N, C-alpha and C positions, 0 to 999 in steps of 0.2 A: 188496772187499769197498766196500760203503757207508760214507760221510763218519759214517753215524753208531750204526755199529758198530765201527769205529776208533778212536772216539772210545769207548765203553765198556770196548774191549779196553785202550789206554788207560790206562782208569783202575782196572782191573781190575791192572792188572802195576803201576800204580803203590800203589795196595791192597797186593798182594802185598809188594812191596818193602821199605815201610812196617813191615808185621808179620813182619817178618823185620830187621830193624833195628833197632826201635825197643827190645825186649827188652836189647839187646845196649848200649844207648847210656842207657838207661834206669838211673839210680844204685840200686844194691846194698842190700837194707832186709834186716838182720841179726835175727830175735831174741836181745836181754838178757835175762831170768834171773833179777831182782833177789824181795827179800824186803822184804814191807809191813811188820815189821819189828824192823827194825837200826838203826835211827837211832841215830844220826846216815846209818851209812853207807847204808842205803836203810828206805823205812818210806812206808805211808801216807798223804799230804797229804790229806785230807778236806773242806780247799778246795775243791779241784779236781779230785779227787778218783785221781788219778794218785800213781806214785811217784817221790819225789824222794829227792834226799840222795847222801852224796860217789859212791858208785859208780856212780852215774846218770850224776848230773856230769860224773865221767870218760870214762864207757863213750862218752856224749855228741862228749868234745870231743879223744877216739883218732876217733871214724865222722870226725868232720868233718879232720880229721888225715891221713887214711888213706883214704879217699872213701869213704865208705859211708853207711847212714841203719840209727837204730838204731828197736828200737820193745820197748820195755819191757815182758815178760810178769812178768805178779807171780804170785806161788807160793810156799809154802811151802820154809823152810829144808831138809827135809828130799826135796824134791822136787829139789831143783834137779841132782842129778846125773847120776838118773833120766832131768828130762827131757834134758840136755845130748845124751846116750848114745842116746837115742833119736829123737834127732833133729828132738825137739820144739823146742828152742830151739838157739842158733849157740855164743853165750855163753854166762858166770857173769859178774856183777857183783856180787857181794854182800860181807859181811864173812864170807869163807871161807877161812880161812887152807891155805896151802897147804903140806898134810902128807903123809909119806912114803903114807902108803896111799890118798891120792888121789889121789898120783900112778903109781899102780901102773891108775889105772882113765882117768882124762882130763888132760892136760898141762897147764901152767900160768903167764903171763908173768911178766918179772922182777916184785921184789918194789911193792906199793903203800905201803905200810903196818905196819906192825910192832907187836907190843901182846901183853901178858900175861892174862889170867883175873884181874876185882872182885871183892871177894868180900863179899857182901851180907849183911845182919843187922839185927833190927828194931831201930827206935833205944830202945824203952828197955833192950835189949842193951849196957852200954859200956863191955863186956872191951875188951880189945888185943887186940885178933888178930891175932897174927903168920905163923902158918903154920898148912897142915891138920891138921899135929898138932896144933892146939889145940881142933879140933873132931874130936878122937876119939869115935866110941861116939855119934854125933848122925846125924839124919836134914839129909842136902845136896839145891839139885836143882842141876837142867843143864840145859842146850835140848837134843833131841833131835837128832843128827846133826853136832851138833860135836864139837872135838877132847876136850872139859872133859870128857866123860863117860866113856870109856875109861881117862883119864887119871887120875880121880876115881871109881872103882872099880878101878883095877889097885892103892891104898893099899893097900888093907883096910882102911883107917881106921876108915870111918863104917857105920854097922849098916842103912844103907841107903842110895841114890843114889836119888833122883827122874828125871824123863826127863819135861820137858815142850815141848810144840810148840812154846810161844815164850821170848824174855826176860821182857814186859809178866806173863806169866801165873806164872812164879817171882816176879816184883815185888810179883806180889796176893798172895799165899800169905805172902812173908815181911811183907808190909803188917798180914795181916792175922793172921801170928801164926799161923799156920800150916803152917809151916816154918822149922828153927831157922836153916837159915845157905842161900846161893846161890849159885853161881857161876857167870858170867858175861862177855861179853866185857865189858872195860875200859869203852872207852871207850863203848858204848852204855848203860851202869850208868850213868856218871858223866853222859851227855847225859840220859838220864831224872829223876833226881832233880834237873840246871841246871834244867827247869822246871818243878819243882814238883809233880813227878805221886810217890806214891806219900810222902805224908807222914813216914809212923811206918818209913820203913826208911833205914839207915845205910849209905855204901859206904865199908868200911874201909881206912884210911889205911894204918894201919902195915904192911896183906899185903902181903907180897911174893910173885907169881907164879912159879907155877912150870912152866905148857905157855906158855910162850912161843913164837909165829908168828908167819908174817911173810902176810896177807890180799895174793892177787895175781886177776888175772881168768883165768878156765878155760873153754878150748876143747878140742874133741873132737881121741883123737892124733889124726887124720887130716889135721889142717887146719892142716898144717902152713905153709902159707902165711899163712895168716890170723894165727895166732901169730907168725911174721917184720913184719907189721903192725903190731900193735898193743903190740912192743920196740919198733920204730922208731920209732912215737907215741908209747908212756915214754918213752922216754930223751929227743925232744923236747921233750915237756910236761913233765917235768923241771929239762931244763936253760933253760926261755924263763920260767920261774916260776909255768905255770898251775897244777901240782898242787900243789904250796905257796898259791896263791892259792885251790880249793878249797878244798883241808884247812881253812885261818882260819878261811875263810867257813860252815863247820860246827863251829867250835870247837876245832878242832887244831891239833897241831903236826904239820908236817914231820919225820920222822926213817929214812924209807927210803931204803937206803942204794944 
């Protein structure tokens, strides 16, 4: 074999070796489904045109600890679980309760944050609502895909439970006086109103939540190894104060057990 052919063969062999070894050495990139409307958990930052929030920060920190990169995929809340089970995303990081019904379809990490629903009414309505019974016979709203919709319907208290695509849609209708009351994730409602949005909406302070749940990270049932990595990272990030710092950054107090 001539020297030139020998060099060409050596180059080809090196190229083949690199092609075989580089993928295994590259950092794994996992697609993370998050919503553009769940501030402060997840939301679209119009300045950067990217999804930001508590769960995005947390997913990023978990990735750093567990050794994978994250690629945030924006989508509506109701599309999160179907996208996960269809392998379009690998992780759900959003304001999603780990409910019994959802646990039949996907697996959840250890708890991240616990809270219940908040109640919003028009600011002109000054009644001191303490429970759902105080709104018996009225039309109320909740977000599609959340645990609150079925819970409200099962009470039989309301003349109608209107279902909205997003929490801002609920707030807009309450703000405009088109909806008597809306129920949604308390931290998301509080954050929106703290930012000065929806000036004619009031978050009812004395209301006692009925549907209290725990936000957690979702994965496919087949991804047991990934779930173990996420839980190990969550434990470490809780112990070293990272989770508390993330929550504080977004105006929330750590309460997860």
